[in-house]
C-alpha positions in Angstrom: 1.2 4.2 16.2 -2.2 2.6 16.4 -2.8 -1.1 16.0 -4.7 -0.6 12.8 -1.8 1.5 11.4 0.6 -1.3 12.3 -1.7 -3.9 10.6 -2.0 -1.7 7.5 1.8 -1.3 7.1 2.3 -5.0 6.1 -0.5 -4.7 3.6 1.2 -1.6 2.1 4.6 -3.2 2.1 3.2 -6.4 0.5 1.4 -4.4 -2.3 4.6 -2.4 -3.0 6.8 -5.4 -2.8 4.5 -7.2 -5.3 4.7 -4.3 -7.7 8.5 -4.2 -7.3 9.1 -7.8 -8.1 7.3 -7.7 -11.5 9.8 -8.7 -14.1 11.6 -5.7 -15.7 11.0 -7.1 -19.2 7.2 -7.3 -18.6 7.2 -3.7 -17.3 9.3 -2.6 -20.3 7.0 -4.4 -22.6 4.0 -2.7 -21.0 5.5 0.7 -21.3 6.3 0.2 -24.9 2.6 -0.6 -25.6 1.2 2.4 -23.6 0.8 5.8 -25.2 2.0 8.8 -23.2 -1.5 10.1 -22.7 -2.5 6.6 -21.3 0.4 6.8 -18.8 -0.6 10.4 -17.9 -4.1 9.2 -17.2 -2.8 6.3 -15.1 -0.5 8.6 -13.1 -3.5 10.8 -12.5 -5.5 7.9 -11.0 -2.6 6.9 -8.8 -2.4 10.4 -7.4 -6.1 11.3 -7.2 -7.1 7.9 -5.7 -4.7 8.4 -2.8 -2.5 5.4 -3.7 0.5 7.6 -4.0 0.1 8.9 -0.4 1.2 5.4 0.8 4.3 5.6 -1.2 5.0 9.2 0.0 4.6 8.0 3.7 7.2 5.3 3.3 10.3 7.5 3.0 9.8 9.3 6.3 8.8 6.1 8.0 11.9 4.2 6.9 14.1 7.2 7.7 12.6 7.5 11.2 13.1 3.7 11.7 16.8 3.9 10.7 17.5 6.9 12.8 15.7 5.4 15.8 17.5 2.1 15.5 20.9 3.7 15.2 20.5 6.4 17.9 18.8 4.0 20.4 22.2 2.3 20.9 24.3 5.3 19.9 22.5 8.4 21.3 25.7 10.6 20.7 24.9 10.3 17.0 21.5 12.1 17.2 22.6 15.4 15.8 24.7 14.0 13.0 21.9 11.5 12.2 19.4 14.3 11.9 21.7 16.2 9.6 22.3 13.1 7.4 18.6 12.3 7.2 17.8 15.9 6.2 20.5 15.8 3.6 19.3 12.4 2.1 15.6 12.9 2.3 15.2 14.7 -1.1 17.2 11.9 -2.7 14.9 9.2 -1.4 11.7 11.2 -1.9 12.5 11.2 -5.6 12.3 7.4 -5.5 8.6 7.6 -4.7 8.0 8.9 -8.2 9.5 5.5 -9.4 6.8 3.7 -7.5 4.1 6.0 -8.8 5.3 5.1 -12.3 5.2 1.4 -11.5 1.7 1.7 -10.2 0.7 3.8 -13.2 2.1 1.1 -15.6 0.1 -1.6 -13.7 -3.1 0.5 -14.0 -2.4 1.3 -17.7 -2.0 -2.4 -18.3 -5.4 -3.2 -16.8 -7.6 -0.2 -17.8 -8.0 1.7 -21.1 -7.1 5.4 -21.3 -10.8 6.3 -21.3 -11.5 4.1 -18.2 -8.6 5.8 -16.4 -9.8 9.2 -17.3 -13.3 8.3 -16.1 -11.8 7.0 -12.9 -9.7 10.1 -12.3 -12.8 12.2 -12.9 -14.6 10.3 -10.2 -11.7 10.8 -7.7 -11.7 14.5 -8.5 -15.4 14.8 -7.9 -16.8 15.7 -4.5 -17.8 12.1 -3.9 -14.4 10.8 -5.1 -12.6 13.3 -2.8 -14.8 12.2 0.1 -14.0 8.6 -0.7 -10.2 9.2 -0.8 -10.5 11.3 2.5 -12.4 8.6 4.3 -10.6 5.6 3.0 -8.0 5.4 5.8 -10.7 5.6 8.4 -12.7 2.9 6.6 -9.6 0.7 6.4 -9.0 1.1 10.1 -12.5 0.0 10.9 -12.3 -2.8 8.3 -9.1 -4.2 9.8 -10.7 -4.2 13.3 -13.9 -5.8 11.9 -11.9 -8.4 10.0 -10.0 -9.4 13.2 -13.3 -10.2 15.0 -14.8 -11.8 11.9 -11.7 -14.0 11.2 -11.6 -15.1 14.8 -15.3 -16.1 14.7 -14.9 -17.8 11.4 -12.0 -19.8 12.5 -13.7 -20.9 15.8 -17.0 -21.7 14.0 -15.2 -23.6 11.3 -13.2 -25.7 13.7 -16.3 -26.4 15.8 -18.2 -27.6 12.7 -15.3 -29.7 11.4 -14.9 -31.4 14.8 -18.7 -32.1 14.9 -18.7 -33.6 11.4 -15.5 -35.6 12.0 -17.1 -36.9 15.3 -20.1 -38.2 13.2 -17.5 -40.2 11.2 -16.0 -41.6 14.4 -13.0 -39.3 14.7 -12.1 -37.1 17.7 -9.9 -34.1 16.8 
């Protein structure tokens, strides 16, 4: 696993966790106010924008983590663990549709049906497909660039704060 993939995982988990902790009553209220066609348009955006691929990737990642953690200390369980994971995978893959619905409800609460349809049209266009295709690569580069930028910002900021505090007679 690359460093950028490792750094993107907490971002994905944070986004998903934030969506999951929305109060059930608020989600229920949103669903009650959203027409079925509006939700369909929102689901289309979640799928066509590539957002759902993050949800789809989580089940195999978690299953691999669990299997790895268990079999690392209990290698004799490898065959049974593979069988159990194969058996359970469809059950947990169904759960990704729940997260797609949550994401769709969030989008439906922020954008009109027309806006969602326009957005889905973009993501289905040649430019939109290229955007979705290149997004992981862009995010990898962005994470790397942000690491350097945040380090420089932090250093420059501390240098300037020290200089200004020194002018006021304080050494820090």
